[in-house]
N, C-alpha and C positions, 0 to 999 in steps of 0.2 A: 425534165427536171433533174433527175438523178446525177450527182456529181457536181452540182452548181452550190453556190454559196449566196447568202444574204444577210444584211444586218440593216436594222432600222433602231435607232436610240440615240443616246447621248454617250460620248466618251471624252477623254482627254487626249486619246490617240491622234498625233497630227503628222505621222509619216507617211500620208497617203491613203487610200482607200482602207478601211477596217477589214475588208474582206481578203486583204493579202495576208492576214494572220488570223487565228481563230478567236474571236470576240472574248470568250471567258478567259484567256490568257492574259488580256489587258487590264492593267489596273484602272480603277475609277471609270467603270463602263457599266450601262444598265441599258437594256433594250430586248428586242426579240430577234432572233436569228436563226438560220439553219446553216449547215456545214456540209461538206462532201462526206465527212464521217459522221454525221449526227445520227443519233439513235433515238426514237425509232424513226426510220427513213420516212421522209414525206411530211413531217410534222414541224411547225415552228416551235422554238424553244425560247422560253422567258429566261433572261439571265440578268445577274447583277454581280460585280465585283468591286469592293473596296481596294485595300492593299493586302489584303489575306486571301483566304479562300473564296471561291467563287460559289454562287448560288445559281443553280440552273434546273429547270423543270419544263417537261414537254407540256405544252398547252394541249390539253385534251380536246380532240375533235377539230383542232384548228389545223387543217391540211394545207399544204402549199396549193395554190389554185392559180390559174391564168385568168380567172373571170371574176374573183371577189375582190370587193372593196372592203377594207378594214378602217376603223377608227382606233387609235390608241392613245390613250390619255396617262399621262405620268403627272403627278402632282405631289408636291412636298412642301406643306406649310412651314413657314419660318421658324427656324429653331426646333424642328420636329426630330423625331427619332425614327420615322419612316418615310417610304415613297409609297405612294399609291398608285395602282396600275389598273386601268379598266381597258379591255379589248373588245370590241364589237364587230361583227360581220354585217356590214349594210345591206348586202345583197339578200342574206337570207334571214334578216332581223334576228340574229342570234347573238347573246352575250357569252364569251368565253370566260371572262374574267371582270368582276365588278367590286372595285375598291378593294383589291388584293394588296396586301401590305408586304413590303419587303423592309426588315428590319435588321439590327445587329452589325456584325462585322462585315457583311455582304455589301452594306451601302457605300457608294462613292463617298470619298472624304468631301466634308462640306467646305474645305478651303480649296478644293482642285476645280479648275475651269473646264467644264464639259461643253462640248461643242456638238451640234446635231450632225448624224450621219444617216444616210440612205443610200446603201451601196448594195449592188449585186454583181454577181461574177459568174462566168460559166464554168469556172473551175476545171475540172478534168474532162468536161465533154465539149464538143464543137458547135453546139446550137447556141446562138445569142440569147441572153437573157436580158428582161427588160423589168424595170420597176417604176412605177409612176407615183411621185409624191404630190398630193393635190394642195395640201396646206401644211404650215407649221406656224405654230403660236408659242411664243416663248415671253413669259412676264416674269420680271424681277421685282424685288421689293426693296 
């Protein structure tokens, strides 16, 4: 897994798989990722970026695993000033984040169109990488 990349979330990026770039450098992006140069090695990182500086934070104890199944919920009430994120490990019955709120300039612009992304890349190593997306649910008002 060392040297590989992954991103699961929403972004306005439309130039191919978002794993061809570093997600925190892409405006109007929110999700979880890891990159070949991510620190600490082996952890998923929660990130969000509007059009200014990016917010990113390593998700404590959420290591990259071939065996784990995660639920990731992102919720933004209409006309709100936050996006709420919850992350759960279904195998271990463990909650990493529960109603964690991203606010301020790190939020994607409310007028940008964000599309779902779930990409993985073997990056700098030769072993193939896989990601399984079991479901996606999007609701608009």
